[in-house]
Residue, then its C-alpha position, 0 to 999 in steps of 0.5 A: x500499499x502506498x499513501x497517495x493512493x490512499x490520497x487519492x481515495x481520500x481526495x475522489x471519495x472512493x470510498x462508502x459515503x454511508x456507515x463510516x465508523x472511527x476505529x473508536x467505533x463512532x458514527x462518521x460523516x465525511x462533508x467536505x474533505x477539503x482542500x490537498x497540501x502538497x506542501x508542508x503540514x497536514x495533507x488536506x486542510x478545512x476539511x468537515x467530518x461529523x463523528x456522531x451529533x458532533x461538526x469538526x471543522x480542520x484538517x486531515x492527515x492521511x498514512x499508511x499504519x497509524x504508527x507512522x504520526x509518531x514515525x514522523x513527530x506529530x504529536x510535537x509539531x504545533x501544525x498538526x494540533x488542529x488536526x479533526x481526523x486521520x485518516x489510515x490504512x491499517x489502524x495498529x496503534x493508537x494516535x494522540x496530539x501533543x495536548x494527550x487528547x485523541x486523535x479520531x481514526x477512521x480505517x480505511x482497509x475495511x473500504x477500499x474496493x478491490x477492484x480499485x486496489x487491482x486497478x492501482x496495483x496493475x499500473x505499477x506492475x507495469x513498470x519494468x516492462x515499458x517506458x512508463x506504467x499507464x504505457x497504452x491506456x494513456x490515450x484513454x483520457x479525453x482529449x479535453x483533459x488531456x488539454x487541459x492537463x498539457x496546458x498546466x504541465x507546460x505552465x507549472x514546467x516554466x514556473x520551476x524555470x522562474x527558479x532559476x530566473x528568480x535566483x539571478x534577479x537576486x544576485x544580480x539585484x533585478x537587472x532583466x538585462x544581465x539575467x536574458x544576457x545569461x539565459x542567452x548564452x546558456x542557450x548559445x552553449x547548448x546541451x554540452x557548454x550551457x553549465x559553462x557559457x551560463x558560468x562566464x555570464x554570471x561571473x561577467x561584470x555586465x557594465x561591460x558588456x553595457x560598454x561594448x554595444x556598438x563593438x562586435x570584434x571587443x566583444x568577441x574577444x571578450x566573450x571568447x579570451x573570458x571562455x579561455x578560447x587565445x590562450x594559444x602561442x602557437x596560433x597565428x591566424x591575424x582573426x586569432x592575434x587581432x582578438x588576441x590583443x582586444x582580449x589584453x587590452x580589455x582585460x589590463x582596462x577593466x582590471x579583469x581577473x584570470x579566469x576560472x571558468x573553461x575552456x567548452x568542450x569541441x567534442x561531439x558537437x555540430x561545428x555549428x554548435x562549435x562554443x568559436x561560432x557560439x560566442x562570435x554570434x551572441x558577441x555579435x547579437x549583443x554589439x547590435x543590440x544593448x537593450x535587448x530585453x526591452x526590445x524582446x518584451x516589446x516585439x510581436x511575436x513574430x519579431x523574434x525570429x528578426x532580432x535572433x538571426x544573427x550572423x557570426x563574424x564573418x571571418x567564420x565564413x570559414x572557419x570553425x576554430x582559429x587557422x583551419x579553413x573549411x568550406x564557405x559557409x556563412x555561420x548564421x542562427x537557423x529557424x530551429x536553433x532560435x526555437x529552442x533559444x524562446x523555449x529555453x531563455x525568450x519565454x520564461x524570462x516574458x513568464x517571470x516579468x509578467x507574474x512580477x508586473x502583475x500581467x496575465x499570460x495572455x492568448x498571445x503567449x500561449x499562441x506563440x509556444x503553440x506557433x513553434x515545432x516539438x523539439x525531438x528527443x528520446x522522450x518524446x518519440x517514446x510518447x509518440x510511440x503510444x500515440x501521444x501527438x506532439x504536435x508543437x513545443x507546448x506539447x513536448x515542453x508539457x511531455x519533458x514535463x510530465x516524465x520528469x516529474x509524474x512518471x519517473x518519480x510514480x506520481x501517475x495518482x497527481x497526473x490526469x492519466x492516473x487518476x483517469x484511469x482508476x476514476x473508471x472503477x467503482 
């Protein structure tokens, strides 16, 4: 028996409404199960029950065994003094509050429908044999419920990403421009170099970036130099030497300390994602757009692509690394790459900013993510194999949230799918 099933049974009243009794033999009527609390404290707030002829209003705590009350030391926690009912699967010990008074107990073991237990056991029996517990049953959920769940999951994912943004705002004294720069820099680094680029951004005095507006060469030298990509003594390439000269000048001018970050990786990267290319691109992006945050916040959704489309220094047209000539090809950010910037940086910071200003998430915000093609990775592909349609980035982001925060943690009964599958039972 798992506690989350007991939560589900209580929340959705999967027990008979009549003839309930406490373990002391008192008649029990449940008028309201209360509000499910997902944070610390009792499991359900503001419940209403009637024991014999006495009406009670307060909180409900749920455990597998009564003795869990003492295992969790609730008798010493004043937050549990107003628990009016202890709901358990098995009553193995009499429970008291901190003041010594007895907590009325409902033992559910005798009231749970066998079919419900079997459906629950079946859900978890399958987990070793398939991608997710519910497997192909995921398609049994109605389109209406699924679409609402997807939207909730996407907002939940934005809330989760907001935690990083709020921390960056705190450390930067609410400098939204710097926070956006750090987020963009991290995403220009992609999965392989994201952490290196992120650390580079957080440790860089953003006032220097502001001062280098309109100076793409110096901006490029700053980022490449801090990433330790200008340290070679053997390269005699003219562009490399020019950048190195500029970086030494900036290091002296701005009193830059020796960087402990980097160097970024080249291994396992497609050449278009090489850190040399990406740092040159973002350098030219910021040299041309010193007020990037306000420009993107005020932009119409369709203009994101115009703003974020940027080409690396012409030197990189026939180079991927210093001193090695390659086939000529302009190194411009692709639509697919800009899509990822919008998904992982622009929309999360805009979401945070709207909340900060007390403004609603309007339809245009949702339409932006729905207008972006779905991401493709192993997780998304496995959902597609189960027949789950993934038509947009909203769906792919929602599925990543579902998989990482529900499916892999067996939180099936906090998911619409698991709840629906068990709600089909009596």
